[in-house]
Predicted model as a PDB file, atoms N, CA, C, CB and O in Angstrom, pLDDT in the B-factor column:
MODEL        1                                                                  
ATOM      1  N   MET A   1      29.282 -30.789  58.717  1.00 45.00           N  
ATOM      2  CA  MET A   1      27.882 -31.219  58.478  1.00 45.00           C  
ATOM      3  C   MET A   1      27.685 -32.421  57.646  1.00 45.00           C  
ATOM      4  CB  MET A   1      27.151 -30.162  57.861  1.00 45.00           C  
ATOM      5  O   MET A   1      27.787 -32.397  56.419  1.00 45.00           O  
ATOM      6  N   SER A   2      27.414 -33.428  58.306  1.00 51.00           N  
ATOM      7  CA  SER A   2      27.392 -34.771  57.551  1.00 51.00           C  
ATOM      8  C   SER A   2      26.225 -34.803  56.460  1.00 51.00           C  
ATOM      9  CB  SER A   2      27.171 -36.016  58.626  1.00 51.00           C  
ATOM     10  O   SER A   2      26.426 -35.351  55.376  1.00 51.00           O  
ATOM     11  N   GLY A   3      25.062 -34.234  56.754  1.00 55.00           N  
ATOM     12  CA  GLY A   3      23.895 -34.172  55.789  1.00 55.00           C  
ATOM     13  C   GLY A   3      24.043 -33.351  54.549  1.00 55.00           C  
ATOM     14  O   GLY A   3      23.301 -33.482  53.575  1.00 55.00           O  
ATOM     15  N   ALA A   4      25.047 -32.485  54.624  1.00 53.00           N  
ATOM     16  CA  ALA A   4      25.077 -31.400  53.642  1.00 53.00           C  
ATOM     17  C   ALA A   4      25.500 -32.066  52.100  1.00 53.00           C  
ATOM     18  CB  ALA A   4      26.222 -30.208  54.196  1.00 53.00           C  
ATOM     19  O   ALA A   4      26.310 -32.980  51.947  1.00 53.00           O  
ATOM     20  N   PRO A   5      24.819 -31.444  51.124  1.00 53.00           N  
ATOM     21  CA  PRO A   5      25.145 -31.979  49.747  1.00 53.00           C  
ATOM     22  C   PRO A   5      26.449 -31.439  49.397  1.00 53.00           C  
ATOM     23  CB  PRO A   5      24.083 -31.596  48.644  1.00 53.00           C  
ATOM     24  O   PRO A   5      26.841 -30.350  49.816  1.00 53.00           O  
ATOM     25  N   ASP A   6      27.123 -32.201  48.627  1.00 57.00           N  
ATOM     26  CA  ASP A   6      28.493 -31.900  48.144  1.00 57.00           C  
ATOM     27  C   ASP A   6      28.366 -30.896  47.011  1.00 57.00           C  
ATOM     28  CB  ASP A   6      29.256 -33.212  47.660  1.00 57.00           C  
ATOM     29  O   ASP A   6      27.991 -31.273  45.900  1.00 57.00           O  
ATOM     30  N   VAL A   7      28.652 -29.700  47.247  1.00 52.00           N  
ATOM     31  CA  VAL A   7      28.447 -28.649  46.227  1.00 52.00           C  
ATOM     32  C   VAL A   7      29.204 -28.645  45.071  1.00 52.00           C  
ATOM     33  CB  VAL A   7      28.626 -27.465  46.737  1.00 52.00           C  
ATOM     34  O   VAL A   7      28.863 -28.006  44.076  1.00 52.00           O  
ATOM     35  N   GLN A   8      30.308 -29.380  45.139  1.00 54.00           N  
ATOM     36  CA  GLN A   8      31.219 -29.426  43.929  1.00 54.00           C  
ATOM     37  C   GLN A   8      30.599 -30.480  43.020  1.00 54.00           C  
ATOM     38  CB  GLN A   8      32.790 -29.801  44.309  1.00 54.00           C  
ATOM     39  O   GLN A   8      30.788 -30.385  41.807  1.00 54.00           O  
ATOM     40  N   ARG A   9      29.833 -31.531  43.548  1.00 60.00           N  
ATOM     41  CA  ARG A   9      29.236 -32.378  42.638  1.00 60.00           C  
ATOM     42  C   ARG A   9      27.847 -31.841  42.039  1.00 60.00           C  
ATOM     43  CB  ARG A   9      29.068 -33.678  43.318  1.00 60.00           C  
ATOM     44  O   ARG A   9      27.327 -32.414  41.081  1.00 60.00           O  
ATOM     45  N   THR A  10      27.256 -30.688  42.663  1.00 59.00           N  
ATOM     46  CA  THR A  10      26.062 -30.202  42.350  1.00 59.00           C  
ATOM     47  C   THR A  10      26.342 -29.362  41.056  1.00 59.00           C  
ATOM     48  CB  THR A  10      25.445 -29.430  43.535  1.00 59.00           C  
ATOM     49  O   THR A  10      25.565 -29.480  40.108  1.00 59.00           O  
ATOM     50  N   VAL A  11      27.457 -28.490  40.976  1.00 60.00           N  
ATOM     51  CA  VAL A  11      27.652 -27.793  39.812  1.00 60.00           C  
ATOM     52  C   VAL A  11      28.463 -28.577  38.807  1.00 60.00           C  
ATOM     53  CB  VAL A  11      28.264 -26.536  40.113  1.00 60.00           C  
ATOM     54  O   VAL A  11      29.582 -28.956  39.153  1.00 60.00           O  
ATOM     55  N   PRO A  12      28.020 -28.856  37.615  1.00 63.00           N  
ATOM     56  CA  PRO A  12      28.848 -29.816  36.579  1.00 63.00           C  
ATOM     57  C   PRO A  12      29.967 -28.913  36.185  1.00 63.00           C  
ATOM     58  CB  PRO A  12      27.950 -30.365  35.143  1.00 63.00           C  
ATOM     59  O   PRO A  12      29.843 -27.724  35.894  1.00 63.00           O  
ATOM     60  N   SER A  13      31.033 -29.579  36.206  1.00 66.00           N  
ATOM     61  CA  SER A  13      32.409 -28.896  35.906  1.00 66.00           C  
ATOM     62  C   SER A  13      32.401 -28.556  34.452  1.00 66.00           C  
ATOM     63  CB  SER A  13      33.713 -29.859  36.245  1.00 66.00           C  
ATOM     64  O   SER A  13      33.042 -27.598  34.019  1.00 66.00           O  
ATOM     65  N   GLY A  14      31.617 -29.401  33.638  1.00 68.00           N  
ATOM     66  CA  GLY A  14      31.682 -29.177  32.213  1.00 68.00           C  
ATOM     67  C   GLY A  14      31.070 -27.906  31.821  1.00 68.00           C  
ATOM     68  O   GLY A  14      31.508 -27.318  30.832  1.00 68.00           O  
ATOM     69  N   GLU A  15      30.023 -27.388  32.555  1.00 68.00           N  
ATOM     70  CA  GLU A  15      29.306 -26.111  32.301  1.00 68.00           C  
ATOM     71  C   GLU A  15      30.360 -25.031  32.720  1.00 68.00           C  
ATOM     72  CB  GLU A  15      27.857 -25.989  33.167  1.00 68.00           C  
ATOM     73  O   GLU A  15      30.475 -24.015  32.034  1.00 68.00           O  
ATOM     74  N   LEU A  16      31.091 -25.219  33.776  1.00 69.00           N  
ATOM     75  CA  LEU A  16      31.985 -24.036  34.109  1.00 69.00           C  
ATOM     76  C   LEU A  16      33.216 -24.106  33.334  1.00 69.00           C  
ATOM     77  CB  LEU A  16      32.349 -23.968  35.604  1.00 69.00           C  
ATOM     78  O   LEU A  16      33.769 -23.050  33.026  1.00 69.00           O  
ATOM     79  N   LEU A  17      33.733 -25.274  32.966  1.00 71.00           N  
ATOM     80  CA  LEU A  17      34.962 -25.200  32.071  1.00 71.00           C  
ATOM     81  C   LEU A  17      34.646 -24.985  30.563  1.00 71.00           C  
ATOM     82  CB  LEU A  17      35.782 -26.519  32.209  1.00 71.00           C  
ATOM     83  O   LEU A  17      35.546 -24.631  29.802  1.00 71.00           O  
ATOM     84  N   GLY A  18      33.428 -25.185  30.143  1.00 74.00           N  
ATOM     85  CA  GLY A  18      33.135 -24.901  28.885  1.00 74.00           C  
ATOM     86  C   GLY A  18      33.027 -23.392  28.478  1.00 74.00           C  
ATOM     87  O   GLY A  18      33.303 -22.988  27.348  1.00 74.00           O  
ATOM     88  N   ALA A  19      32.628 -22.652  29.437  1.00 77.00           N  
ATOM     89  CA  ALA A  19      32.506 -21.145  29.246  1.00 77.00           C  
ATOM     90  C   ALA A  19      33.680 -20.507  28.726  1.00 77.00           C  
ATOM     91  CB  ALA A  19      32.187 -20.467  30.495  1.00 77.00           C  
ATOM     92  O   ALA A  19      33.590 -19.821  27.707  1.00 77.00           O  
ATOM     93  N   PRO A  20      34.903 -20.681  29.393  1.00 78.00           N  
ATOM     94  CA  PRO A  20      36.109 -20.051  28.744  1.00 78.00           C  
ATOM     95  C   PRO A  20      36.372 -20.538  27.270  1.00 78.00           C  
ATOM     96  CB  PRO A  20      37.378 -20.366  29.612  1.00 78.00           C  
ATOM     97  O   PRO A  20      36.742 -19.750  26.400  1.00 78.00           O  
ATOM     98  N   CYS A  21      36.178 -21.771  27.052  1.00 79.00           N  
ATOM     99  CA  CYS A  21      36.236 -22.188  25.564  1.00 79.00           C  
ATOM    100  C   CYS A  21      35.493 -21.324  24.512  1.00 79.00           C  
ATOM    101  CB  CYS A  21      35.666 -23.572  25.439  1.00 79.00           C  
ATOM    102  O   CYS A  21      35.952 -20.931  23.439  1.00 79.00           O  
ATOM    103  N   HIS A  22      34.189 -21.091  25.052  1.00 79.00           N  
ATOM    104  CA  HIS A  22      33.294 -20.440  24.077  1.00 79.00           C  
ATOM    105  C   HIS A  22      33.694 -18.880  24.089  1.00 79.00           C  
ATOM    106  CB  HIS A  22      31.677 -20.692  24.482  1.00 79.00           C  
ATOM    107  O   HIS A  22      33.477 -18.176  23.102  1.00 79.00           O  
ATOM    108  N   ILE A  23      34.264 -18.402  25.206  1.00 80.00           N  
ATOM    109  CA  ILE A  23      34.717 -16.965  25.202  1.00 80.00           C  
ATOM    110  C   ILE A  23      35.932 -16.960  24.284  1.00 80.00           C  
ATOM    111  CB  ILE A  23      35.085 -16.391  26.712  1.00 80.00           C  
ATOM    112  O   ILE A  23      36.051 -15.983  23.545  1.00 80.00           O  
ATOM    113  N   ASP A  24      36.780 -17.848  24.237  1.00 81.00           N  
ATOM    114  CA  ASP A  24      37.978 -17.835  23.472  1.00 81.00           C  
ATOM    115  C   ASP A  24      37.518 -17.927  21.953  1.00 81.00           C  
ATOM    116  CB  ASP A  24      38.959 -19.045  23.918  1.00 81.00           C  
ATOM    117  O   ASP A  24      38.180 -17.343  21.095  1.00 81.00           O  
ATOM    118  N   LEU A  25      36.466 -18.607  21.643  1.00 82.00           N  
ATOM    119  CA  LEU A  25      36.013 -18.764  20.385  1.00 82.00           C  
ATOM    120  C   LEU A  25      35.160 -17.666  19.946  1.00 82.00           C  
ATOM    121  CB  LEU A  25      35.372 -19.957  20.274  1.00 82.00           C  
ATOM    122  O   LEU A  25      34.710 -17.667  18.800  1.00 82.00           O  
ATOM    123  N   GLN A  26      34.893 -16.691  20.803  1.00 85.00           N  
ATOM    124  CA  GLN A  26      34.165 -15.419  20.670  1.00 85.00           C  
ATOM    125  C   GLN A  26      32.689 -15.921  20.390  1.00 85.00           C  
ATOM    126  CB  GLN A  26      34.795 -14.421  19.438  1.00 85.00           C  
ATOM    127  O   GLN A  26      32.032 -15.339  19.528  1.00 85.00           O  
ATOM    128  N   LYS A  27      32.171 -16.942  21.067  1.00 83.00           N  
ATOM    129  CA  LYS A  27      30.916 -17.204  21.103  1.00 83.00           C  
ATOM    130  C   LYS A  27      30.107 -16.814  22.333  1.00 83.00           C  
ATOM    131  CB  LYS A  27      30.837 -18.445  20.867  1.00 83.00           C  
ATOM    132  O   LYS A  27      29.788 -17.649  23.179  1.00 83.00           O  
ATOM    133  N   CYS A  28      29.807 -15.619  22.407  1.00 84.00           N  
ATOM    134  CA  CYS A  28      29.193 -15.021  23.750  1.00 84.00           C  
ATOM    135  C   CYS A  28      27.854 -15.565  24.214  1.00 84.00           C  
ATOM    136  CB  CYS A  28      28.982 -13.505  23.600  1.00 84.00           C  
ATOM    137  O   CYS A  28      27.549 -15.626  25.405  1.00 84.00           O  
ATOM    138  N   ALA A  29      27.073 -15.956  23.223  1.00 87.00           N  
ATOM    139  CA  ALA A  29      25.749 -16.431  23.800  1.00 87.00           C  
ATOM    140  C   ALA A  29      25.889 -17.944  24.473  1.00 87.00           C  
ATOM    141  CB  ALA A  29      24.600 -16.450  22.557  1.00 87.00           C  
ATOM    142  O   ALA A  29      25.249 -18.267  25.474  1.00 87.00           O  
ATOM    143  N   PRO A  30      26.718 -18.731  23.859  1.00 85.00           N  
ATOM    144  CA  PRO A  30      26.769 -19.966  24.621  1.00 85.00           C  
ATOM    145  C   PRO A  30      27.591 -19.867  25.962  1.00 85.00           C  
ATOM    146  CB  PRO A  30      27.363 -21.046  23.735  1.00 85.00           C  
ATOM    147  O   PRO A  30      27.412 -20.678  26.871  1.00 85.00           O  
ATOM    148  N   ALA A  31      28.498 -18.839  26.044  1.00 84.00           N  
ATOM    149  CA  ALA A  31      29.276 -18.751  27.239  1.00 84.00           C  
ATOM    150  C   ALA A  31      28.370 -18.215  28.214  1.00 84.00           C  
ATOM    151  CB  ALA A  31      30.532 -17.919  27.101  1.00 84.00           C  
ATOM    152  O   ALA A  31      28.248 -18.792  29.295  1.00 84.00           O  
ATOM    153  N   SER A  32      27.689 -17.121  27.937  1.00 87.00           N  
ATOM    154  CA  SER A  32      26.735 -16.649  28.712  1.00 87.00           C  
ATOM    155  C   SER A  32      25.663 -17.577  29.339  1.00 87.00           C  
ATOM    156  CB  SER A  32      26.182 -15.744  28.001  1.00 87.00           C  
ATOM    157  O   SER A  32      25.309 -17.492  30.515  1.00 87.00           O  
ATOM    158  N   ALA A  33      25.198 -18.442  28.472  1.00 86.00           N  
ATOM    159  CA  ALA A  33      24.376 -19.544  28.938  1.00 86.00           C  
ATOM    160  C   ALA A  33      24.957 -20.487  29.895  1.00 86.00           C  
ATOM    161  CB  ALA A  33      23.953 -20.277  27.862  1.00 86.00           C  
ATOM    162  O   ALA A  33      24.304 -20.918  30.845  1.00 86.00           O  
ATOM    163  N   ARG A  34      26.178 -20.818  29.662  1.00 83.00           N  
ATOM    164  CA  ARG A  34      26.840 -21.831  30.503  1.00 83.00           C  
ATOM    165  C   ARG A  34      27.160 -21.051  31.850  1.00 83.00           C  
ATOM    166  CB  ARG A  34      28.221 -22.466  29.763  1.00 83.00           C  
ATOM    167  O   ARG A  34      27.035 -21.659  32.913  1.00 83.00           O  
ATOM    168  N   LEU A  35      27.537 -19.833  31.841  1.00 86.00           N  
ATOM    169  CA  LEU A  35      27.854 -19.222  33.060  1.00 86.00           C  
ATOM    170  C   LEU A  35      26.408 -18.913  33.916  1.00 86.00           C  
ATOM    171  CB  LEU A  35      28.730 -17.856  32.718  1.00 86.00           C  
ATOM    172  O   LEU A  35      26.354 -18.988  35.144  1.00 86.00           O  
ATOM    173  N   ARG A  36      25.490 -18.628  33.232  1.00 88.00           N  
ATOM    174  CA  ARG A  36      24.107 -18.442  33.891  1.00 88.00           C  
ATOM    175  C   ARG A  36      23.627 -19.741  34.545  1.00 88.00           C  
ATOM    176  CB  ARG A  36      23.013 -17.978  32.813  1.00 88.00           C  
ATOM    177  O   ARG A  36      23.049 -19.721  35.632  1.00 88.00           O  
ATOM    178  N   THR A  37      23.879 -20.892  33.856  1.00 87.00           N  
ATOM    179  CA  THR A  37      23.586 -22.273  34.428  1.00 87.00           C  
ATOM    180  C   THR A  37      24.283 -22.380  35.805  1.00 87.00           C  
ATOM    181  CB  THR A  37      24.115 -23.467  33.429  1.00 87.00           C  
ATOM    182  O   THR A  37      23.726 -22.480  36.897  1.00 87.00           O  
ATOM    183  N   VAL A  38      25.686 -22.338  35.528  1.00 84.00           N  
ATOM    184  CA  VAL A  38      26.507 -22.609  36.750  1.00 84.00           C  
ATOM    185  C   VAL A  38      26.102 -21.579  38.025  1.00 84.00           C  
ATOM    186  CB  VAL A  38      28.127 -22.422  36.327  1.00 84.00           C  
ATOM    187  O   VAL A  38      26.059 -21.964  39.193  1.00 84.00           O  
ATOM    188  N   ALA A  39      25.873 -20.482  37.680  1.00 87.00           N  
ATOM    189  CA  ALA A  39      25.279 -19.450  38.809  1.00 87.00           C  
ATOM    190  C   ALA A  39      24.098 -19.906  39.361  1.00 87.00           C  
ATOM    191  CB  ALA A  39      24.949 -18.032  38.283  1.00 87.00           C  
ATOM    192  O   ALA A  39      23.941 -19.853  40.581  1.00 87.00           O  
ATOM    193  N   GLN A  40      23.187 -20.378  38.578  1.00 89.00           N  
ATOM    194  CA  GLN A  40      21.783 -20.798  39.040  1.00 89.00           C  
ATOM    195  C   GLN A  40      21.973 -22.032  39.767  1.00 89.00           C  
ATOM    196  CB  GLN A  40      20.728 -21.015  37.852  1.00 89.00           C  
ATOM    197  O   GLN A  40      21.334 -22.196  40.807  1.00 89.00           O  
ATOM    198  N   LEU A  41      22.879 -23.045  39.299  1.00 85.00           N  
ATOM    199  CA  LEU A  41      22.973 -24.196  40.085  1.00 85.00           C  
ATOM    200  C   LEU A  41      23.668 -24.004  41.461  1.00 85.00           C  
ATOM    201  CB  LEU A  41      23.661 -25.197  39.310  1.00 85.00           C  
ATOM    202  O   LEU A  41      23.250 -24.577  42.467  1.00 85.00           O  
ATOM    203  N   ALA A  42      24.755 -23.169  41.469  1.00 85.00           N  
ATOM    204  CA  ALA A  42      25.292 -22.716  42.687  1.00 85.00           C  
ATOM    205  C   ALA A  42      24.393 -21.939  43.661  1.00 85.00           C  
ATOM    206  CB  ALA A  42      26.377 -21.935  42.371  1.00 85.00           C  
ATOM    207  O   ALA A  42      24.572 -22.036  44.875  1.00 85.00           O  
ATOM    208  N   GLU A  43      23.522 -21.246  43.188  1.00 89.00           N  
ATOM    209  CA  GLU A  43      22.425 -20.613  44.163  1.00 89.00           C  
ATOM    210  C   GLU A  43      21.604 -21.787  44.656  1.00 89.00           C  
ATOM    211  CB  GLU A  43      21.396 -19.468  43.396  1.00 89.00           C  
ATOM    212  O   GLU A  43      21.402 -21.909  45.865  1.00 89.00           O  
ATOM    213  N   LEU A  44      21.141 -22.622  43.817  1.00 88.00           N  
ATOM    214  CA  LEU A  44      20.207 -23.627  44.278  1.00 88.00           C  
ATOM    215  C   LEU A  44      20.920 -24.514  45.478  1.00 88.00           C  
ATOM    216  CB  LEU A  44      19.756 -24.564  42.990  1.00 88.00           C  
ATOM    217  O   LEU A  44      20.414 -24.765  46.572  1.00 88.00           O  
ATOM    218  N   ALA A  45      22.190 -24.915  45.016  1.00 86.00           N  
ATOM    219  CA  ALA A  45      22.927 -25.641  46.065  1.00 86.00           C  
ATOM    220  C   ALA A  45      23.155 -24.945  47.448  1.00 86.00           C  
ATOM    221  CB  ALA A  45      24.234 -25.974  45.517  1.00 86.00           C  
ATOM    222  O   ALA A  45      23.034 -25.545  48.516  1.00 86.00           O  
ATOM    223  N   ALA A  46      23.503 -23.592  47.330  1.00 88.00           N  
ATOM    224  CA  ALA A  46      23.494 -22.859  48.435  1.00 88.00           C  
ATOM    225  C   ALA A  46      22.276 -22.805  49.266  1.00 88.00           C  
ATOM    226  CB  ALA A  46      23.827 -21.692  48.094  1.00 88.00           C  
ATOM    227  O   ALA A  46      22.370 -22.808  50.494  1.00 88.00           O  
ATOM    228  N   TRP A  47      21.057 -22.752  48.620  1.00 90.00           N  
ATOM    229  CA  TRP A  47      19.725 -22.710  49.093  1.00 90.00           C  
ATOM    230  C   TRP A  47      19.564 -24.180  49.887  1.00 90.00           C  
ATOM    231  CB  TRP A  47      18.630 -22.464  47.789  1.00 90.00           C  
ATOM    232  O   TRP A  47      19.135 -24.253  51.038  1.00 90.00           O  
ATOM    233  N   CYS A  48      19.921 -25.176  49.198  1.00 88.00           N  
ATOM    234  CA  CYS A  48      19.711 -26.570  49.769  1.00 88.00           C  
ATOM    235  C   CYS A  48      20.509 -26.516  51.134  1.00 88.00           C  
ATOM    236  CB  CYS A  48      20.288 -27.824  48.715  1.00 88.00           C  
ATOM    237  O   CYS A  48      19.944 -26.842  52.178  1.00 88.00           O  
ATOM    238  N   VAL A  49      21.742 -26.128  51.120  1.00 87.00           N  
ATOM    239  CA  VAL A  49      22.554 -26.238  52.357  1.00 87.00           C  
ATOM    240  C   VAL A  49      21.848 -25.352  53.444  1.00 87.00           C  
ATOM    241  CB  VAL A  49      24.107 -25.756  52.098  1.00 87.00           C  
ATOM    242  O   VAL A  49      21.788 -25.750  54.607  1.00 87.00           O  
ATOM    243  N   GLU A  50      21.334 -24.196  53.074  1.00 87.00           N  
ATOM    244  CA  GLU A  50      20.794 -23.420  54.148  1.00 87.00           C  
ATOM    245  C   GLU A  50      19.504 -23.992  54.657  1.00 87.00           C  
ATOM    246  CB  GLU A  50      20.596 -22.023  53.719  1.00 87.00           C  
ATOM    247  O   GLU A  50      19.206 -23.893  55.847  1.00 87.00           O  
ATOM    248  N   THR A  51      18.758 -24.571  53.808  1.00 87.00           N  
ATOM    249  CA  THR A  51      17.528 -25.158  54.100  1.00 87.00           C  
ATOM    250  C   THR A  51      17.868 -26.394  55.051  1.00 87.00           C  
ATOM    251  CB  THR A  51      16.760 -25.562  52.751  1.00 87.00           C  
ATOM    252  O   THR A  51      17.174 -26.580  56.050  1.00 87.00           O  
ATOM    253  N   ARG A  52      18.849 -27.172  54.767  1.00 82.00           N  
ATOM    254  CA  ARG A  52      19.133 -28.243  55.778  1.00 82.00           C  
ATOM    255  C   ARG A  52      19.716 -27.781  56.995  1.00 82.00           C  
ATOM    256  CB  ARG A  52      20.012 -29.242  55.254  1.00 82.00           C  
ATOM    257  O   ARG A  52      19.527 -28.435  58.021  1.00 82.00           O  
ATOM    258  N   ALA A  53      20.414 -26.716  57.015  1.00 80.00           N  
ATOM    259  CA  ALA A  53      20.852 -26.107  58.308  1.00 80.00           C  
ATOM    260  C   ALA A  53      19.789 -25.527  59.326  1.00 80.00           C  
ATOM    261  CB  ALA A  53      21.751 -25.013  57.967  1.00 80.00           C  
ATOM    262  O   ALA A  53      19.957 -25.393  60.538  1.00 80.00           O  
ATOM    263  N   TRP A  54      18.665 -25.213  58.596  1.00 81.00           N  
ATOM    264  CA  TRP A  54      17.571 -24.811  59.319  1.00 81.00           C  
ATOM    265  C   TRP A  54      16.949 -25.984  60.207  1.00 81.00           C  
ATOM    266  CB  TRP A  54      16.583 -24.253  58.355  1.00 81.00           C  
ATOM    267  O   TRP A  54      15.961 -25.769  60.910  1.00 81.00           O  
TER     268      TRP A  54                                                      
ENDMDL                                                                          
END                                                                             
C-alpha cells in the first residue's frame, strides 16, 4: 500500500526504549506514562491505516 503511513516512524522509539530504563530504575509512573503514550500512538497509527484502506 503506497499511501500508508510508516508506522515505525509514527511511534517514537525514545518513548518505547525509555520505558524499560524507568522500570529498571523502579520509576513506575514515568514507565507507565511512556508505555501508555506508545500504545495510544500505535492505536492512532492503526486507525489511520484502516481509514486510508477504506
